[in-house]
KETIVEX-378713 format. One record per residue: residue in one letter; x, y, z of N, C-alpha, C, O, CB in turn. Coordinates in steps of 0.1 Angstrom, whole numbers, padded with zeros to 4 digits, always signed. Atoms other than C-alpha are relative to their C-alpha. Glycine has a CB too. Layout:
<sites>
aXYZXYZXYZXYZXYZ;...
</sites>
This chain:
<sites>
m+0005-0008-0002+0001-0002+0001+0006+0015+0000+0011+0019+0010-0004-0005+0008;s-0007-0018+0002+0014+0037-0009-0005+0007+0008-0017+0007+0010-0001+0009-0013;h+0003-0016-0005+0015+0068+0010-0005+0007-0006-0003+0004-0018+0008+0007+0003;p+0003-0008+0008-0001+0096-0004+0008+0012+0002+0009+0018+0012-0013+0002+0000;s-0011-0011+0000+0025+0122-0014-0008+0017+0005-0020+0021+0003+0007+0000-0019;k+0006-0014-0006+0020+0159+0001-0007+0004-0010-0018+0007-0004+0010+0011+0003;v+0006-0008+0009+0005+0174-0033-0017-0010+0003-0027-0002+0003+0009+0000-0017;e+0009+0007+0002-0022+0145-0031-0011+0003+0014-0024+0003+0015+0007-0013-0002;i+0008-0001-0013-0028+0151+0008-0009+0018+0001-0018+0022+0007+0014-0004+0017;l+0005-0016-0002-0032+0190+0002-0011-0002-0010-0022+0000-0006+0012+0014-0005;a+0014-0004+0009-0054+0188-0028-0014-0013+0008-0025-0014+0004+0005-0005-0023;s+0015+0009-0001-0079+0161-0011-0007+0010+0012-0018+0008+0015+0002-0021+0006;s+0009-0007-0010-0085+0188+0018-0009+0011-0006-0007+0014-0018+0009+0005+0012;k+0012-0010+0009-0112+0214+0009+0008+0011+0006+0013+0013+0018-0020-0002+0005;g-0006-0015+0002-0098+0250+0001-0009+0010+0010-0003+0018+0018-0002+0006-0019;w+0010-0008-0006-0124+0268+0018+0000-0009+0016-0007-0004+0025-0017+0000-0012;v-0004+0003-0015-0116+0248+0051+0008+0006+0009+0007+0010+0021+0005-0009+0000;a-0012-0005-0003-0087+0257+0052-0001+0011+0005-0002+0013+0017+0009+0001-0009;s+0001-0011-0001-0090+0292+0047-0013+0006+0013-0012+0017+0018-0002+0004-0015;f+0004-0007-0009-0116+0296+0072+0005-0006+0016+0002-0002+0027-0015+0001-0002;l-0008+0000-0014-0096+0280+0098+0011+0009+0003+0015+0011+0015+0006-0012+0002;n-0014-0009-0001-0065+0304+0093-0008+0014+0005-0003+0021+0013+0010+0002-0016;l+0003-0012-0003-0087+0333+0095-0012+0000+0014-0013+0010+0021-0005+0007-0013;l+0008-0003-0013-0112+0325+0124+0012+0000+0012+0011+0011+0016-0014-0011+0003;p-0005+0000-0009-0087+0320+0151+0013+0010-0002+0018+0017+0006+0001-0013+0003;g-0012-0011+0004-0056+0339+0131+0009-0011+0006+0015-0006+0015+0000+0018+0008;l-0012+0003-0004-0031+0314+0140+0005-0018-0005+0009-0027+0001-0001+0003+0018;g-0003+0006+0009-0027+0291+0111-0007-0019+0003-0001-0030-0001+0015+0004-0001;s+0009+0013+0000-0053+0260+0121+0001-0002-0016+0011-0008-0020-0017+0003+0007;g+0004+0004+0012-0061+0257+0087+0017-0007-0004+0013-0016-0012-0006+0014-0009;y-0010+0007+0007-0021+0243+0076-0002-0011+0010+0002-0021+0005+0016+0007-0002;l+0003+0010-0007-0032+0219+0107-0003-0010-0012+0004-0018-0018-0010+0004+0011;y+0006+0005+0007-0055+0208+0087+0002-0004-0011-0004-0015-0014-0007+0005-0001;q-0005+0004+0011-0038+0208+0053+0012-0012+0005+0017-0019-0004+0005+0014-0010;r-0015+0003-0002-0007+0191+0070+0012+0006-0003+0022+0001-0007+0003-0009-0005;r-0011-0005+0006+0015+0215+0064+0006+0008+0014+0001+0019+0019-0005+0010-0015;w-0002-0005-0008+0038+0220+0091+0010+0013+0003+0012+0017+0014-0001-0007+0004;k-0007-0011+0002+0061+0247+0081-0004+0013+0000+0002+0021+0007+0004-0002-0008;p+0013-0008+0001+0035+0271+0072-0005+0004+0017-0007+0015+0021-0013-0010-0010;y+0012-0002-0011+0017+0267+0105+0012+0000+0012+0008+0006+0021-0014-0014+0002;f-0010-0006-0011+0053+0268+0129+0003+0014-0003+0005+0022+0006+0014-0007+0002;l-0002-0017-0001+0059+0302+0111-0008+0010-0001-0004+0022-0001+0006+0003-0009;t+0009-0005-0006+0028+0314+0115+0000+0002+0018-0003+0013+0023-0010-0006-0005;i+0002-0004-0010+0030+0309+0150+0012+0007+0005+0011+0013+0016-0005-0010+0008;a-0007-0003-0002+0060+0321+0152+0001+0016-0002+0011+0021+0003+0005-0007-0003;a+0001-0008+0007+0051+0354+0134-0010+0006+0012-0007+0016+0019-0004-0003-0015;t+0008-0004-0011+0022+0357+0159+0005+0003+0014+0001+0013+0021-0009-0008+0001;t-0008+0001-0014+0045+0350+0190+0011+0013+0000+0016+0019+0009+0010-0017+0002;i-0005-0011-0001+0063+0377+0177-0006+0014+0001-0003+0023+0008+0007-0001-0008;w+0011-0010+0001+0039+0401+0172-0003+0004+0018+0002+0014+0024-0016-0008-0009;f-0001-0002-0012+0029+0397+0207+0012+0005+0008+0012+0012+0018-0002-0010+0003;a-0017+0000-0013+0065+0399+0223+0003+0012-0005+0000+0017+0006+0017-0014-0004;l-0004-0012+0012+0074+0430+0202-0013+0009+0010-0008+0015+0019-0003-0004-0023;g+0014-0005-0008+0035+0444+0219+0006+0004+0011+0010+0015+0014-0012-0011+0004;l-0001+0003-0014+0044+0435+0251+0012+0010+0007+0011+0016+0018+0003-0018+0002;f-0013-0004-0002+0082+0449+0250-0001+0017-0004+0004+0027+0002+0010-0010-0011;l+0005-0015+0000+0069+0481+0237-0010+0005+0006-0013+0016+0005-0003+0005-0010;q+0016-0010-0014+0039+0491+0260+0012-0003+0011+0013+0008+0016-0025-0012+0006;g-0008-0002-0014+0067+0482+0290-0010-0001+0007-0018-0009+0003+0008+0012+0004;d+0006+0001-0016+0048+0488+0324-0013+0006-0006-0021+0000+0000+0009+0010+0014;n+0011-0010+0007+0018+0511+0305-0010-0008-0005-0009-0019-0009+0005+0008-0012;e+0012+0008+0001-0017+0503+0300-0004+0001-0018-0007+0012-0020-0012+0008+0011;p-0001+0000+0013-0020+0499+0261-0015+0014-0003-0027+0012-0001+0000-0020-0006;s+0013-0007+0009-0043+0529+0244-0007-0006-0011-0005-0015-0019+0005+0012-0007;q+0016+0004+0009-0074+0525+0226+0013-0002-0018+0013-0012-0024-0019+0020+0000;s-0009+0000+0017-0048+0530+0190+0011-0011-0003+0012-0017-0013+0011+0016-0003;e-0010+0010-0005-0020+0506+0205-0008-0012+0001+0000-0022-0001+0006+0002+0014;q+0008+0009-0002-0050+0482+0209-0006-0007-0018-0007-0019-0022-0010+0007+0010;i+0002+0002+0013-0061+0484+0174+0009-0003-0008+0008-0010-0018-0004+0008-0005;i-0016+0004+0013-0024+0484+0157-0001-0017+0005-0002-0026-0003+0024+0012+0005;g-0002+0012-0005-0023+0453+0176-0006-0012-0005+0000-0021-0010-0002+0000+0013;i+0009+0008+0008-0052+0433+0164-0002+0002-0016-0005-0006-0024-0013+0002+0006;s-0004-0003+0020-0048+0449+0127+0011-0009-0002+0013-0014-0013+0006+0021-0007;g-0017+0009+0003-0014+0429+0128-0005-0015+0001-0004-0024-0008+0017+0004+0015;l+0004+0014+0003-0029+0397+0141-0008-0006-0013-0007-0017-0018-0006-0004+0010;f+0010+0004+0012-0058+0401+0112+0008+0002-0011+0007-0007-0020-0014+0008-0001;f-0016+0001+0014-0027+0411+0085+0002-0016+0002-0004-0024-0006+0020+0010+0006;i-0004+0015-0001-0013+0378+0098-0011-0008-0006-0009-0013-0017+0002-0005+0015;s+0010+0016+0008-0049+0354+0094-0003+0005-0017-0005-0002-0027-0024-0002+0011;i+0005+0000+0017-0055+0374+0060+0014-0004-0005+0011-0015-0011-0007+0017-0009;v-0008+0005+0008-0020+0366+0045-0001-0017+0003+0001-0024-0007+0015+0008+0003;t+0000+0011+0002-0024+0332+0059-0012-0002-0009-0007-0007-0019+0002-0008+0011;v+0009+0005+0006-0059+0326+0043+0002+0000-0017-0002-0009-0025-0012+0006+0005;i-0003+0000+0014-0046+0336+0009+0014-0008-0004+0018-0008-0016+0000+0015-0005;e-0008+0010+0005-0017+0312+0009-0002-0009+0004+0007-0016+0000+0009+0000+0000;s+0005+0014-0001-0032+0284+0021-0013-0002-0013-0017-0014-0015-0008-0001+0019;n+0011+0001+0009-0061+0289-0007+0005-0001-0016+0001-0005-0027-0009+0013+0002;l-0008+0001+0018-0034+0294-0035+0009-0012+0005+0013-0019-0005+0013+0017-0008;a-0011+0012+0005-0010+0264-0024-0017-0011-0003-0018-0017-0014+0014-0008+0018;f+0007+0013+0003-0043+0241-0022-0007+0004-0015-0015-0005-0020-0013-0005+0013;k+0006-0001+0013-0055+0255-0057+0012-0003-0011+0009-0005-0023-0007+0014-0002;k-0012+0005+0005-0017+0248-0069+0002-0015+0001+0004-0021-0010+0012+0007+0007;a+0001+0015+0000-0018+0213-0056-0012-0007-0007-0011-0018-0012+0000-0004+0014;s+0008+0005+0007-0050+0207-0071+0000-0002-0015-0004-0013-0020-0008+0007+0003;n-0002+0001+0012-0041+0216-0105+0011-0008-0004+0009-0015-0015+0001+0012-0004;i-0008+0012-0001-0011+0194-0102-0005-0012-0001+0000-0020-0009+0005-0001+0010;l+0006+0011-0002-0029+0167-0094-0010-0004-0011-0011-0016-0016-0006+0001+0011;k+0012+0003+0015-0057+0172-0122+0009-0004-0013+0006-0013-0021-0011+0018-0006;n-0008+0001+0014-0028+0174-0148+0007-0009-0002+0012-0012-0013+0009+0009-0003;e-0009+0011+0003-0011+0144-0139-0010-0013+0001-0006-0024-0001+0014+0000+0009;n+0010+0011+0006-0045+0123-0140-0003+0001-0011-0007-0009-0015-0010-0002+0004;a+0005-0001+0011-0053+0140-0174+0012-0005-0009+0011-0007-0021-0005+0013-0003;k-0006+0007+0012-0020+0125-0186+0002-0013+0000+0005-0020-0009+0012+0005-0004;i+0002+0014-0002-0023+0094-0172-0018-0010-0006-0021-0021-0010+0001+0000+0017;i+0010+0012+0005-0058+0085-0180-0008+0006-0018-0018+0001-0024-0015-0002+0016;s+0003-0001+0017-0060+0104-0219+0005-0010-0008+0017-0014-0007+0005+0013-0008;p-0008+0014+0006-0058+0075-0241+0010+0006-0014+0008+0018-0017-0015-0014-0008;v-0004+0000+0010-0035+0076-0272-0009+0000-0014-0014-0010-0017+0008-0010+0002;k+0011+0002+0011-0056+0081-0302+0011-0003-0015+0017+0007-0020-0013+0016-0002;k-0003+0003+0012-0040+0062-0335-0009-0002-0011-0021-0005-0011+0007-0009+0001;g+0014-0001+0015-0055+0064-0370+0007+0013-0008+0017+0020-0008-0022+0005+0006;w-0001-0013+0011-0063+0088-0398+0000+0013+0003+0005+0023-0002-0009+0001-0007;f+0012-0014-0008-0082+0112-0375+0006+0001+0017+0001-0004+0027-0023-0008+0003;k+0001+0000-0015-0065+0122-0344-0005+0009+0006-0006+0009+0018+0011-0002+0006;
</sites>
C-alpha cells in the first residue's frame, strides 16, 4: 500500500475549510488541517513575535486604544495572509494533481484522424 504524497494530501483537503480555519482563530489552524507543518510553525512564530513586540514596546503602561487597534490589525493581517496562502497552495496542488491524472487517463489515439 502506497502512502499519499504531499500534493495528494493537500489536494484532498477542502480549500474553504483551510481558509476558514486560518481566518477565524488566526493562528494557522488551517495549516494543521492541510498537514503543512512549516507554514504552521512560521505563523505561530510570527504571532508570538507580534505579541512579544507589543509587550516589549508597551512596557508597564496600559495600552491606549490606538495601540490596541494596531495589535489587533496586525493579527488580522497575519490571518489574511495565511488565508490567501493556504488557498493558493490548495489550488496549485489541485491543478498539479488534475494535470497528472489527465496525462495518465488520456488515451493515445491512433489512426487517420487524431
